[in-house]
N, C-alpha and C positions, 0 to 999 in steps of 0.2 A: 504493500500500500504506500509506504513512504517513498519507494523508488518511483512509483507512478506519479506521485505528487511533485517530486523534484523535477521529473521530466517535463511536466506541464508548466512549472514555474520557469524553467530554462527556456522553453519555447516561447512563452509569453514575454519574458524579458528580452530575448533575442530580437523579437519583432519590434519591441520598443526601442532598443538600441539602434537598430537599423534605421528606424524612422526619426531618430533624434535630430532636431534641427535647431535647438537652442532658443534664442529670442530674436524677434524682429522689431522690438519696441524701440522707438527713438529715445525713450527714457532710460534704456539700458546703457546709454552713453555716460550716465552719471554714476559715481561711486563704484561699487563692485559689480554693477549691472542690475538687472531686474531680479529682485529677491523672490524666489518661487515659493508656492504653497508647500508647506512641509507636512501636512497631515495626510492620512489615508483618504480614500474617496468618501467613506462614510462620515469622517469628520468634516471634510470640505463641504459636503452637501448640507451640513447644519451650520452654515455660515463660517465654518472654520473653528468653532468652539472645541475645547479639548478636555473639559472636566469629566466627561462621561467615560467610564470603562466597564468592561464586562468580561465574561469567561472565554469568549471565542474571537474577539477582535483585538488587533494590535492598535495601540495609540502612540503614534510617533512623536506627539508634542508633549505628552505628560507621562514621564517614566513611572510615576507612582501607580498608574493603572495596570502595570505588568503584574502587580501583586494579585490581581483578580483572575489572571489567566488560569484556565484549567485544562486546556488542550493546546498542544503544539500547533502554531499557526504560521502558515506561509502566505505572504501577501505580496502582490505586485500591482502597480497601477500605471495606466497610460492615459494621456490626455491629448485631445485634438482641439485646436483653437483657431477660430476665424477672427481676424482683426480688421477693422475699418479705421483708417486714419483720416482725420479731417483737419485742415488748416483754414485760414481765412479765405484762401483762393484755390484750393485743390483738395482732392480726395484720392485715396489709394487703399488697396486691400491686400491681405496676405493670409497664409495659413501655416500652421505649425503642428507637428506631432511629436510628443516628447514622452520618454520614460520618466515617470515621477518617483518611483521608489521600488526597491526590492528588499523585503524584510522578513525576518523570522523571529517569532516569539516562543519562548519555552517556559512552561511552569516548572520550577525546581522543587516546590513542595506546595502545601496548601496556604502558605503565607508569602511565598517569594516567587518572582518570575524574572526572566531576563529576555532581552531582545538585541538583535544586531542586524545591520544591513547597510545599504548604500543608497544615496539619493543626491540629486543636484541641489545645491544651495542657492546659487545665483547664475544668471546667464546673460551674456553680452552678444548682441547681434543687431547692428544698426548700419544704415546707409543714409547719411544726411547731406543735403546740398544747400549751400547758402550763397546767394549772389547779391552783390552790391554794385550799383551803377554810379560811377564817380562823376564829378562835375564836368569832366572833359569827355564824357560819353564812353569812357573805357569801362569794361566789365571786370570786376574782381570776384572770382569764384573760389569757394572753399568746398571741398568734398571730404567728408568724414566717414570712416568705416571702422568697425571693430568686431571682434568675435572672442569666444572663449567663455570663461566663467569658473566658478568654484563647485567642486563636488564634495560630498560629505560621507565619511564612514563613521558609524556610531556604535556604541555599546551601552546598553541601558540595564539598570537593575531596579526592581520595585519590591518593597517589603511592607507587609502589614504589621504595624507595631502592636496595636490592639484592635479589637473588632471595630470596623468602619473607619479606622485611621491608618493611612498608608503614606509612606514617603518613597521618593525615587530619585535617581540620579542618572545622567547620561554624559558620557564622554564623547565629544565630537572631534574628529580630525578632518580638517578642511584643506583641500589642495586643488590646484588648477593653474591655468595660464590665461592672462588677459592681454590681448593685442589690440593696438589702435593704429590708425593710419590717417594722416591729413595731407591732402594735396591742395596747394593754392596756386591759382593761375590767373593771368591777366591777358586780355585780348591784344595788348600791345607788346607782349613779351613772348619770345619763342619757347622758352622752357618754363615748366612749372616747378615749384619747390615741394620737397617731400619731407615729412616728419613722421618716422615710424618708431613706435614704442612697444615694449613687451615687458610684462611682469610675471615671473614665476612665483606662485604664492603657496604658503603652507603655514598651518597653525592650529592650535587647539582652543576649545572652549567647553564649558560645562552647562548642563541644564539640570535644575533641581525643582522638585515639585512636592506638594503636600496636599493630600485629598482627605476630606472628612465627609462621610456619606451616611449619617445616622437615619434610622427610621423615625418619622414623625408620629406615626401610629401604625396600625396593622396594614394600612393600605399605601400610604405615601412615604417617599424617601426624599430627604434633602441632599443636594449635591453642592459641595463647595470645594474650591481649589485655589492654591497659590502656586504660580509657576515663575521661576526666576531663571532667565537666560543670562549667563555671565558675559562680561565683555569679551569679544572675539579679538584676540591678538594674533596678527598674521605677519610672518616674515616675508618680505618681497625682495627678490633678486631681479634687478631691472637692467634693461639695455635700451639704447636709443640710436637711431641712424638718421642722419640728415643728408640731403642731396638734391638733385634735380632730375627731371624726367621730361621726355618729349611730349608736347601737347598733341602731336599728330598721331603717334602710335602707343603712347604710354610707356615706352621703353626707358628704363633708368639709364641716365647718362653718367653721373658721378655721385657716388654715395660713400660716406665715411661714417665710422662709428664715433659717437660722442664719448669723451672721457668723463663718465659719471662719477668715477672714484674721486676726481679732483673737486667735484661739486658736492660731495657727500651724499649722492643719490644712487650709488651702485647697489647698496643694500639699505632698505628703509623698512619702517614699521607701519602697518595698517591697523587702525583701531576702530572697531565697531562697538558702540556703547551697549551697556546692559539693557535688558528689556524685562519688565515685570507685568504679569497677567493675573488678574483676579477674576474668579468665576463663581456664579451662584445659580442654582437651578432646583427644580422639583420634578418628581415623576413617580410613576407606579411601575414596579419591576415587570419587565416583559410586556408592557402595555403602551406606555407613553412617557415622554420626557420633554421638558423645555428648559432652556437655560440661557444666560447672558454672560458675556465676558468683556472686560475692559483691559486693554494693554497700553502701556506707556513706555516711551524710550526717548531719552534726551540726545538727539543726534547732533547737538551743538558740540559734543565731544568727539565727533567722527574725525578721523585723521587719515590722510593719504597724500603724502608730500609729492609723490611722483606723478600721479594722475590728479591734477587739480584743475578745476573749471572756473573761469573768472565770473561767469554769470550765475553761479550756483551758491546758495547759502543753505545752511541746515538749521532747523529749529526743533521744536518739540513734536515728536511723532506720537500719534495715538490711534487706536483702533477700537471700535465698538461693534460687537457681533451678537446676534441672537439666533438661536436655532433649536431644533428638536426633532423628535421622531414619533411615529404612531404605528402600532401593530394591531390590526383589527381583532385577531384571535390567534394567539401564538400556538395554541394546542390543536387547532383545527386539522382534522385528517381528511375532510371531504372537500374543502375549498382552499385551493392553492393561494388565491389572491388575499385571503384573510391572514395567511402566514407571512406575506410579504411585509417588509418594513418600508414605510414612507417617510422621507426626510425632507426638510426645508429650512431655510434660514436666510439671513442677509447680513451684510457687514458694511461699515463705513469707516474709511481710514484717511486720516491726515498723514501723508507719507513723511512729513518733516522736510521735504525738499521745497525750496523757494527758488524758482527759476525766473529770471527777468522780473523779479518782484511779485511773481504770481505763486500762490500756494497750490501745490499739486495734490489733489484729492483722488480717492479711488472708492467707487461704490459698486457692490455686486449683490445680486439676488441668486440664491442657489436652491436647487431641489433635486430629488432623485429617489431611487427605489432600490431595495435589496432583494434579490431573487434567491431563495433557498435552493441549494442543489440537492439532488437525490442521494440518499444513502448516508446522511450524517448532518453535521452542522456547517459544512462549507457553504459559501454563498458568492454570488456575483453581484457587484454593485454598479449601477448606472447612475451617472450624475450629470447635471446641466447647470451652467452658470451664465448669466447675462451681466455685463458690467460696463462701466465707463470710467476712464481715467484721464486727468489733465483738462486742458482748456484751449480754446483757439485764440484767447486774448494774448496780447504782447508778443505776437509772432510765434506762439507755441502750437502744439499739435494735440488734438483730442483723440483718444483711442476709444472705440466702441468694440467690445469683444463678446464672443459667444464661445464657451468651452464645453466640450463633451468629454466625460471621464468614464473609463472602465476600470474597475478594481476587482481583483480576484483574491479571495480569502479562502484558503484550504486548510482543513483541520485534521489532525491525527493525534494519537496518543503514544508518547514515548515512555520508556522505562516501565513497561507493564510488569507487575509482580507475578511471578509464576505461582500457580495454584497446585501444580503437580511436579515433583522433582523426577 
């Protein structure tokens, strides 16, 4: 049984890796790129809230939830995203398909569980053109492009201290490469100038959580959580090339490496500030749940000396999310649709980025369903999200997006105790 499950996971993951396209958002030009959703599909479809945990689902955002696992769980997720970009005078569309996560959760005993896996943390992928007409009618054009991002390998542990009170911790190792390229040309000059940069990144951070889920009475349960994501400290090994290229065929004419060591930029530190999340909810076991979370992050302490952007400022970031689920009749044997789990939610985020003096906000509506698979507790999750990010004011771009998610969660039991020797 385990062998079959692993084969399915590998096939599922291979499809996602083949389809991986990163990001195409112009906002991935800033910072470490577009920060990607870190939860499983079932969490994402409840607005991204993370306080709920149970015996058969992995919770990537809240390690304390691993203490509730009772079956070994293999999970993988893929997303397909359609984006529409709108500026003051133009529109454009693109599509992306990404592998979101590959994870395994294992119950160690009735009070402790662990999880490990890999997922993308941020993604860079943009092509931006900027044109200025000078007073003498000459045209100055800047072409910006970039790719890469950060991946994350993690190890989580969750432990139940006493009944209904659990703690958890996650160790994350982040690694990847971010590259950028800028070409500047003028209609009255034969050659364009080239500025090419690359950062190889690696570093650790931790995630801690505390869950308290007491029964209010025989029917209802209270859900509360505190999640603390520590500051991400990343070491960057940087390189830069400057030169010129032909405007006719794009061929590089003369390029030389910049001595970053002399400028103190060969090796730099990237710092992403701490993030705190508070959650509160209520529900009835195996029937329904609704909850809300508030996250805050002081991005004024963000630091990246090598990739700095003159028209970008950082402020206070905050996210408010509400979501929940409903199961019509968990124990129904005659009606499959009554055993399905229906999820929905929404979120509103102030990203903390201020570009051209405009605050960049992100709003999304999520919903989806969980389809039980035959022969056990395994399930297939389908999710949908509609959202909008940014603005067309001050020369910026507004993104309208639709995302479709598929999440596979397969369950098995390890370490079975023998009844006959």
